[in-house]
PAKE-83708 format. One record per residue: residue in one letter; x, y, z of N, C-alpha, C in turn. Coordinates in steps of 0.02 Angstrom, whole numbers, padded with zeros to 5 digits, always signed. Each point is the difference from the previous one (the first is absolute). Example, Ala and Ser with C-alpha at 12.3 -4.5 7.8 and 13.67 -1.06 7.14 Angstrom:
<atoms>
A+00660-00284+00390-00045+00059+00000+00045+00060+00000 S-00018+00053-00036+00042+00059+00003-00039+00055+00037 
</atoms>
This chain:
<atoms>
X+05803+05459+05082-00003-00005+00066-00074+00007+00042 X-00012-00059+00050-00065-00005+00020+00022+00010+00076 X-00053+00013+00049+00011+00010+00035+00008-00071+00058 X-00034-00049-00026+00019-00066+00035+00064-00010+00004 X+00038+00018-00049+00075-00007-00016+00023+00037+00043 X-00010+00060+00010+00035+00034+00056-00033-00016+00070 X-00052-00028+00008-00024-00005+00063+00048-00065+00037 X+00020-00040-00054+00027-00081+00018+00081+00033+00008 X+00041+00026-00031+00050+00065+00008+00014+00024+00077 X-00064+00034+00026+00015+00058+00042+00000-00094+00053 X-00052-00050-00012-00009-00030+00059+00061-00045+00018 X+00034-00018-00058+00062-00043+00016+00075+00054+00025 X-00018+00059-00011+00043+00050+00015-00010+00023+00083 X-00057-00008+00017-00029+00013+00066+00011-00071+00045 X-00019-00051-00028-00013-00043+00032+00083-00051+00008 X+00054+00008-00071+00066-00032+00002-00017-00064-00004 X-00052-00024-00017-00004-00077-00036-00065-00015-00034 X+00005-00042-00058-00039+00008-00041-00076-00026+00007 X+00014-00070+00062-00040-00023+00033-00049+00029+00041 X+00042+00026+00047-00040+00072+00036-00041+00052-00031 X+00028-00006-00068-00044+00067-00036-00057-00032-00025 X+00014-00059-00036-00064-00033-00016-00059-00001+00042 X+00019-00023+00076-00060-00011+00042-00011+00064+00022 X+00026+00053+00004-00033+00082+00007-00045-00002-00053 X+00014-00003-00068-00029+00011-00060-00063-00049-00026 X+00007-00057+00049-00042-00074-00011+00005-00018-00079 X+00065+00005-00026+00008-00029-00040+00058-00073+00014 X+00019-00022-00079+00025-00050+00009+00094+00024-00012 X+00070-00016+00034+00036+00018-00021+00015-00007-00057 X-00007-00041-00053+00012+00013-00055-00057+00053-00046 X-00040+00020+00022-00040+00037-00013+00049+00085-00007 X+00015+00006+00076+00035+00061-00001+00077-00004-00026 X+00033-00037-00005+00058-00020-00043-00017+00025-00075 X-00053-00032-00022-00019+00018-00065-00013+00091-00021 X-00033+00027+00051-00001+00051+00017+00047+00050-00016 X+00060-00023+00039+00072+00051+00004+00028-00017-00075 X-00015-00063-00010+00063+00002-00070-00050+00013-00059 X-00062+00022-00003-00026+00041-00063+00029+00041+00034 X-00024+00047+00051+00025+00067-00003+00073+00028-00008 X+00046-00056+00018+00074-00002-00022+00003+00004-00084 X-00034-00045-00014+00010+00004-00072-00037+00081-00050 X-00053+00022+00038-00035+00041-00028+00069+00070-00002 X+00028-00003+00071+00018+00067+00021+00087-00011-00035 X+00021-00063-00024+00058-00025-00032+00065-00004+00052 X-00025-00006+00071+00058+00011+00046-00007-00039+00061 X+00041-00023+00028-00025-00049+00058-00023+00034+00078 X-00052-00009+00033-00010+00017+00045+00021-00008+00045 X-00001-00061+00021+00027-00042+00047+00063-00063+00006 X+00049+00017+00066+00034-00077-00015-00031-00045+00041 X+00010-00054-00034-00054-00065+00046+00021-00030+00067 X+00060-00004-00004+00048-00032+00044+00068+00030+00040 X-00033+00034+00052-00049+00000+00025-00050+00072-00027 X-00064+00006+00016-00030+00048-00024+00038+00066+00016 X+00010+00054-00040+00013+00046+00001-00015+00051-00068 X-00001+00062+00007-00026+00060-00046+00071+00006-00035 X-00021-00007-00076+00071+00035-00042-00017+00063+00010 X+00043+00063-00039-00008+00057+00003-00043+00016-00042 X-00028-00026-00041-00058+00004-00041-00055-00018+00030 X-00005-00038+00050-00060-00017+00060-00023+00053+00040 X+00077+00026+00026-00014+00057+00050-00016+00044-00032 X+00014+00013-00055-00044+00060-00039-00071+00004-00011 X-00014-00072-00017-00075+00002-00013-00059-00003+00054 X+00030-00012+00077-00041-00014+00060-00035+00067+00009 X+00032+00049+00007-00059+00057+00008-00054+00020-00057 X+00019-00011-00042-00033-00013-00072-00065-00042+00005 X+00012-00062+00033-00033-00048+00008-00064+00009+00047 X+00032+00033+00050-00041+00026+00053-00030+00031-00021 X+00020+00055-00027-00045+00062-00018-00057-00016-00038 X-00002-00049-00050-00045-00033-00070-00061-00029+00036 X+00014-00039+00054-00036-00056+00046-00050+00042+00037 X+00043+00062+00025-00039+00029+00048-00053+00040-00035 X+00025+00030-00066-00057+00033-00030-00055-00035-00026 X+00018-00085-00013-00059-00028-00009-00046-00003+00040 X+00041-00026+00061-00065-00020+00046-00032+00070+00020 X+00024+00068+00002-00032+00064+00012-00060-00001-00041 X+00010-00007-00081-00035+00004-00026-00065-00031-00001 X+00019-00076+00011-00070-00068+00015-00041+00029+00048 X+00049+00019+00062-00032+00019+00053-00063+00064-00012 X+00043+00039-00024-00052+00066-00020-00046-00012-00043 X-00034-00056-00023-00062-00012-00035-00029-00052+00028 X+00034-00063+00039-00042-00032+00037-00060-00009+00026 X-00009+00052+00032-00075+00016+00023-00057+00004-00046 X+00018+00020-00068-00046+00010-00060-00003-00052-00035 X+00032-00063+00018+00005-00064-00029-00042-00049+00045 X-00029-00046-00033-00024-00079+00017+00019-00043-00035 X+00009-00061+00037+00026-00065-00046-00044+00006-00064 X-00079-00021-00001-00046-00012-00036+00024+00046-00053 X+00015+00073-00005+00025+00045-00061+00061-00016-00037 X+00046-00042+00045+00061-00026-00066-00025-00052-00027 X+00048+00014-00060-00009-00051-00069+00015-00082+00028 X-00034-00052-00027+00043-00048+00000+00059-00037-00035 X+00054+00004+00033+00055+00007-00073+00032-00108-00002 X-00023-00008-00030-00024-00078-00042+00083-00006-00017 X+00049-00041+00036+00068-00027-00033-00004-00077-00033 X+00029-00001-00057+00020-00034-00039+00050-00036-00021 X+00013-00057+00021+00066-00018-00016+00005-00054-00050 X-00002+00033-00072-00025-00030-00052+00029-00075-00017 X-00064-00025-00020-00047+00020-00039-00066-00033+00070 X+00024+00016+00059-00058-00005+00048-00024-00088+00013 X-00056-00007-00018-00044-00055+00022-00024-00009-00070 X+00045-00005-00053-00012-00018-00065-00082+00036-00028 X-00048-00041-00046-00045+00034-00023-00056+00043+00070 X+00001-00032+00059-00031+00024+00058+00007+00093+00002 X+00079+00002-00011+00011+00085+00021-00042+00051-00034 X+00018-00013-00060-00064+00057-00044-00070+00002+00014 X-00026-00077+00007-00062-00031+00013-00031+00055+00088 X+00042-00003+00033-00011+00024+00073-00001+00084-00019 X+00054+00011-00005-00001+00099-00034-00069+00007-00025 X-00003-00016-00065-00046+00012-00023-00071-00004+00048 X-00035-00052+00031-00038-00017+00040-00012+00049+00054 X+00068+00023+00024-00013+00057+00057-00023+00053-00015 X+00040+00032-00075-00027+00057-00023-00078+00003-00001 X-00023-00061-00031-00074-00003-00022-00023-00001+00078 X-00009-00029+00040-00018-00005+00078+00002+00045+00037 X+00064+00037-00018+00009+00058+00063+00021+00041-00048 X-00047+00043-00048+00027+00054-00048+00015+00068+00039 X-00022-00002+00059+00025+00082+00036+00071-00012+00044 X+00033-00058-00006+00067-00009+00050+00045+00008-00057 X+00020+00051-00004+00070+00011-00031+00060-00054+00009 X+00035-00014-00033+00062-00045+00008+00037-00006-00059 X+00087-00019+00012+00038+00006-00055+00038-00074+00019 X+00030-00008-00074+00030-00075+00017+00081+00039-00017 X+00038-00046+00059+00065+00007+00000+00051-00055-00018 X+00039-00001-00036+00047-00071-00023+00046-00009+00073 X+00000-00048+00032+00051-00023+00042+00040-00047-00031 X+00085+00012+00027+00030-00053-00010+00009-00044+00022 X+00055-00053+00014+00012-00069+00040+00027+00025+00058 X+00038+00049+00003+00032+00011+00058-00044+00046+00041 X-00078+00020-00025-00041+00028+00040-00046-00053+00021 X-00014-00031-00019-00026-00066+00012-00035+00005+00075 X+00034+00021+00043-00036+00005+00066-00005+00073+00018 X+00060+00050-00021+00020+00049+00039-00055+00061-00040 X-00017-00010-00055-00065+00050-00026-00047+00006+00040 X-00021-00053+00022-00077+00011+00049+00045+00013+00056 X+00037-00016+00048+00022+00019+00081+00020+00070-00032 X+00049+00031-00037+00022+00066+00005-00077+00046-00024 X-00054-00026-00024-00071+00016-00007+00016+00047-00078 X+00032-00035-00039+00004+00030-00064-00065-00025-00055 X-00023-00058+00028-00056-00018-00033-00044-00017+00055 X-00078-00027-00008-00034-00018+00044-00028-00063+00004 X+00000-00033-00054+00000-00058-00035+00047-00026-00046 X-00001-00065+00000+00064-00020-00052-00003-00068-00014 X+00014-00014-00067-00012-00079-00043+00066-00010-00013 X-00003-00053+00036+00088-00018+00018+00008-00087+00002 X+00039-00018-00008+00035-00075-00008+00067-00017+00036 X-00001-00052+00045-00042-00032+00013-00029+00048+00069 X-00037-00028+00035-00043+00041+00055+00060+00026+00055 X-00001+00050+00015+00048+00021+00061-00009-00024+00068 X+00053-00013+00035+00012-00049+00055-00002+00051+00063 X-00010+00076-00020-00003+00054+00074-00069-00003+00017 X+00001-00004+00073-00049-00011+00045-00031+00074+00004 X+00036+00031-00022-00052+00080-00016-00041+00020-00050 X+00007-00056-00048-00047-00018-00058-00045-00041-00003 X-00060+00022-00028-00066-00071-00008+00023+00008-00074 X-00019-00074-00013+00012-00023-00077-00062-00043+00001 X-00023+00013-00074-00056-00044-00034+00016-00024-00052 X+00005-00075+00005+00013-00053-00061-00032+00019-00067 X+00021+00025-00054-00052+00011-00051+00017-00074-00058 X+00085-00017-00001-00012-00074-00053+00047-00032+00038 X+00009-00072-00033+00046-00045+00026+00010-00037-00055 X+00073+00013-00024+00015-00048-00068+00072-00025+00014 X+00007-00034-00079+00064-00040+00005+00048+00047-00043 X+00069-00027+00041+00040+00061-00028+00048-00028-00071 X+00030+00054-00028+00043-00017-00069+00047+00047+00000 X+00054-00024-00022+00064+00045-00026-00017+00036-00071 X+00038+00060+00011+00006+00028-00065+00071+00013-00007 X+00016-00021-00060+00064-00012-00039-00006+00008-00061 X+00081+00038-00011+00005+00005-00062-00007-00063-00070 X-00032+00036-00051-00032-00065-00045+00059-00040-00043 X+00062+00037+00023+00053-00057-00021+00055-00035+00036 X-00029-00004+00070+00024-00020+00058+00003-00077-00017 X+00010-00052+00054+00015-00053+00007-00066-00036+00009 X-00050+00032+00045-00054-00033+00030-00077+00032-00037 X+00016+00038-00066-00046+00051-00023-00050-00069-00045 X+00036-00053-00002-00067-00030-00067-00003-00063+00033 X+00002-00003+00091-00055-00050+00041-00057+00009+00005 X-00023-00045-00011-00094-00010+00017-00005+00055+00088 X+00045-00063+00036+00008+00041+00072+00071-00028+00025 X+00014+00009+00075+00063+00004+00034-00024-00017+00058 X+00045-00027+00042-00015-00008+00065+00050+00044+00048 X-00001+00012+00058+00029+00041+00052+00061-00023-00018 X+00036-00070+00014+00057-00011-00013+00039+00031-00067 X-00035+00016-00058+00040+00034-00056-00008+00073+00015 X-00037+00026+00037+00012+00056-00006+00071+00055+00059 X-00003-00040+00059+00043+00024+00036+00060+00031-00036 X+00021-00029-00025+00081+00032-00049-00003+00031-00031 X-00059+00018-00022-00007+00063-00064+00036+00058+00027 X+00003+00052-00026+00037+00077+00012-00073+00047+00009 X-00021+00009+00044-00050+00047+00017+00006+00064-00017 X-00041+00052+00000+00008+00050-00006+00007+00040+00071 X+00030+00049+00013+00030+00026+00068-00067+00056+00037 X-00018-00014+00046-00061+00045+00036+00037+00047+00047 X-00023+00049+00002+00033+00051+00056-00001-00002+00065 X+00065+00008+00037+00017-00012+00068-00072+00014+00039 X-00028+00044-00013-00068+00010+00033-00055-00039-00010 X+00002-00027-00045-00062-00043-00004+00001-00039+00058 X-00076-00022+00030-00022-00045+00048+00025-00061-00009 X+00016-00024+00058+00019-00088+00005-00053-00038-00036 X-00057+00032+00021-00060-00053-00022-00018+00001-00086 X+00037+00047-00022-00006+00004-00075+00047-00044-00039 X+00059+00027+00050+00054-00037-00042-00001-00073+00007 X-00008-00031+00055-00034-00069+00016-00062-00022-00068 X-00025+00040-00030-00048-00019-00032+00046-00008-00067 X+00043+00055-00012+00006+00023-00065+00043-00078-00038 X+00045-00006+00077+00073-00057-00020-00006-00061+00029 X-00081-00022+00014-00019-00071+00007+00044-00020+00059 X+00001+00052+00066+00050-00006+00055-00014-00078+00020 X-00056-00013+00032-00022-00050+00036+00022-00080-00033 X+00039+00011-00075+00032-00059-00020+00044-00003-00005 X+00038+00060+00028+00074+00005-00005+00058-00027+00055 X-00032-00018+00071+00044-00023+00052+00021+00031+00016 X+00007+00081+00015+00030+00036+00023+00055+00045-00058 X-00005-00048-00075+00052+00028-00029-00019+00067-00022 X+00047+00061-00027-00032+00069-00039-00007-00019-00061 X-00031+00045-00053-00005-00017-00066+00030+00016-00040 X+00036-00017-00040+00047+00034-00059-00031+00059-00038 X+00017+00043+00001-00016+00097-00008+00052+00021-00075 X-00055+00040-00044+00038+00020-00036+00023+00068+00014 X+00011+00044-00045+00023+00067+00032-00067+00051-00031 X-00049-00012-00015-00064+00038-00014-00054+00017+00060 X+00022+00041+00027-00054+00002+00062-00063+00028-00018 X-00061-00044+00025-00052+00025-00043-00051-00001+00069 X-00037+00059-00013-00054+00022+00052-00078+00002-00012 X-00002-00003-00089-00085-00014-00016+00012-00063-00044 X-00068-00022-00027-00011-00068-00062+00044+00042-00061 X-00029+00057-00009+00057+00026-00063+00051-00017-00005 X+00048+00022+00066+00080-00027+00005+00015-00056-00018 X-00055-00041+00040+00020-00074-00011+00001-00032-00074 X-00069+00010-00030+00000-00007-00072+00063+00031-00052 X+00016+00058+00035+00039+00035-00062+00075-00049+00018 X+00030-00008+00055+00056-00045+00022+00002-00063-00021 X-00055-00031+00008-00008-00084-00034-00005+00011-00066 X-00029+00042-00021-00006+00011-00079+00066-00010-00047 X+00037+00044+00050+00083+00010-00041+00039-00066+00030 X-00029-00044+00033+00039-00058+00018+00045+00025+00062 X-00020+00031+00049+00041+00035+00050-00020-00031+00063 X-00048-00065+00001-00015-00022+00056-00085-00031-00002 X-00010-00037+00033-00055-00028+00030-00066+00032+00057 X-00064+00018-00031-00036+00009+00065-00061-00056+00011 X-00034+00014+00052-00056-00055+00018-00056+00048+00004 X-00068-00040-00019-00072+00052+00009-00036-00061+00010 X-00073+00028+00008-00048-00027+00019-00040-00025-00086 X-00029-00058+00002-00030-00035-00058-00028+00059-00062 X-00039+00052+00037-00033+00045-00030+00040+00045-00047 X+00058+00007+00026+00053+00050-00043+00014-00035-00068 X+00001-00059-00010-00007-00024-00082-00074+00015-00028 X-00029+00022+00022-00065+00034-00035+00006+00065-00012 X+00032+00026+00039-00005+00072-00005+00050+00043-00022 X+00059-00048-00028+00054+00044-00016+00033-00030-00060 X-00009+00014-00054+00039-00019-00059+00060+00032-00015 X+00073-00005+00006+00050+00031+00003+00037-00032-00036 X+00039+00045-00062+00056-00042-00043+00043-00025+00051 X+00029-00057-00029+00055-00028+00021-00003-00051+00067 X-00068-00002+00023+00002-00031+00068-00050-00066+00002 X+00001-00048+00034-00047-00059+00004-00020-00012+00068 X-00045-00019+00020-00040-00013+00067-00002-00098-00002 X+00041-00022+00057+00008-00066+00006-00043-00009+00059 X-00050-00041+00018-00026-00035+00053+00037-00035+00036 X+00023+00035+00062+00024-00071+00084-00052-00020+00032 X+00012-00083-00033-00063-00028+00022+00009-00024+00071 X+00023-00006+00047+00025-00015+00049+00012+00061+00048 X+00002+00056-00018-00005+00064+00038-00068+00015+00044 X+00016+00005+00055-00065+00033+00034-00056+00044-00034 X-00048-00005-00005-00032+00049-00023+00008+00058+00051 X-00003+00066-00042-00016+00056+00033-00046+00058-00006 X+00004+00061+00043-00077+00038+00000+00030+00052-00010 X-00074+00041-00035+00020+00073-00007-00054+00041+00074 X+00022+00040-00001-00048+00029+00063-00019+00074+00010 X-00053+00025+00023-00027+00096+00005+00012-00017+00070 X+00057+00046+00005+00027+00022+00082-00021+00060+00006 X-00006+00015+00074-00023+00067+00053+00033+00007+00068 X-00010+00049+00006+00032+00017+00051-00063-00015+00061 X+00017-00055+00075-00055+00001+00020-00031+00052+00043 X+00042+00052+00002-00022+00053+00054-00041+00028-00051 X-00007+00011-00065-00054+00030-00034-00062-00002-00010 X-00049+00017+00028-00063-00013-00001-00039+00039-00036 X+00008+00041-00035-00021+00041-00029-00064-00036-00058 X-00063+00013-00004-00048-00015-00042+00014-00023-00083 X+00045+00041-00028+00019-00024-00061+00046-00044-00021 X+00052-00012+00050+00043-00078+00010-00030-00044+00003 X-00042+00000+00058-00052-00064+00026-00035-00017-00076 X-00040+00053-00035-00026-00015-00063+00025-00028-00062 X+00072+00023+00015+00037-00035-00066+00032-00067-00007 X+00012-00013+00076+00015-00068+00024-00073-00046-00006 X-00050+00033+00035-00075-00053-00007+00007-00030-00106 X+00007+00066-00038-00005-00015-00061+00027-00023-00030 X+00063-00004+00024+00055-00039-00043-00002-00079+00026 X-00015-00034+00061-00004-00034+00021-00079-00052-00016 X-00035+00037-00037-00069-00032-00018+00003+00010-00066 X+00051+00024-00052+00028-00014-00071+00042-00044+00009 X+00046-00018+00048+00044-00050-00004-00029-00070-00006 X-00064+00005+00043-00041-00063+00014-00024-00015-00066 X-00046+00054-00029-00047-00006-00076+00031-00017-00045 X+00078+00044-00008+00038-00004-00058+00046-00053-00005 X+00029-00023+00055+00044-00035+00026+00011-00064-00031 X-00044-00033-00004-00012-00071-00032+00005+00006-00067 X-00026+00038-00031+00029+00013-00072+00066+00006-00034 X+00029+00046+00055+00073+00000-00004+00030-00051+00020 X-00007-00036+00041+00031-00072+00029-00004-00038-00051 X-00065-00009-00046+00006-00060-00041+00057+00002-00047 X+00014+00075-00022+00067-00008-00048+00059-00028+00035 X+00011+00023+00067+00064-00034+00042-00016-00077+00011 X-00048-00036-00010-00022-00072+00003+00031-00022-00054 X+00020+00036-00060+00026-00041-00071+00075-00010+00032 X+00046+00034+00065+00044-00045+00004-00006-00066+00037 X-00038-00010+00020-00002-00071+00025-00003-00053-00037 X-00012+00011-00068-00003-00057-00046+00065+00009-00047 X+00036+00043+00011+00068+00023-00014+00054-00069-00017 X+00021-00031-00044+00036-00053+00019+00059+00002+00022 X+00052-00059+00036+00030+00001+00034+00078+00028-00032 X+00025+00041+00040+00080+00008-00038+00046-00041-00038 X+00010-00002-00048+00063-00045-00036+00044-00006+00037 X+00042-00052+00010+00046-00035+00025+00058+00039-00030 
</atoms>
């Protein structure tokens, strides 16, 4: 049970709508929905009736305890706030694995070397946390793909790469040298959580080529690249990724197939626009410099896709 889950629960109870609760918390409605769904799963009971919004008996019982827990957390934070400065806080680096390919570990190593006195931690973030991990202040900077489209965030593009499918090695396109988007759209894809942001679902499912038609999705819900690889290797769906994944992952039962006419996509470092701490700006500057210096070497590997043969008829 997390405080942000309780905050979302109380906001919906008090506002009577998911949309108003999301606006109050500066979150997206899917993020609020996801918080409450996870809270209900953890507790093993339904807390809210959805249409219309109403508390269940379990929800009624939870409300006073949730308010007490949030009040206690706020009181604890207020008690020490005058002793803390932003410069004292560790830098929390979120990584939606594998981040920006080989750039990610290179940037982390370089930052430790040039800022040895700046404490930092590395936090794993899921597809559903593509934007919310930053907005909800779980992390301070984040390696994500594709770049978020939220005006509250600042984005530094680090790589621009061709797209590949992640397919079962025994599947119908596994032996193809390459495929086109027209070959991709009818495949069965892995299923993303409902609270995954639109920009990420559009990226994974090649939505720009679907003319509004939804993808066919399997039964496996995936939140990380490890989930995708597990589902695909079991023959239960198809994934999609950046070209660098084919260098980074060797997983039994999967194949990577280039999608030669798909728009190239980007990985990025994102941070909050209102976070002007020196350590955040230093991390951004270092990441941008290494992307300029190391990026051409990584891009040379992606250039190989341009010479890939045409898909067989």
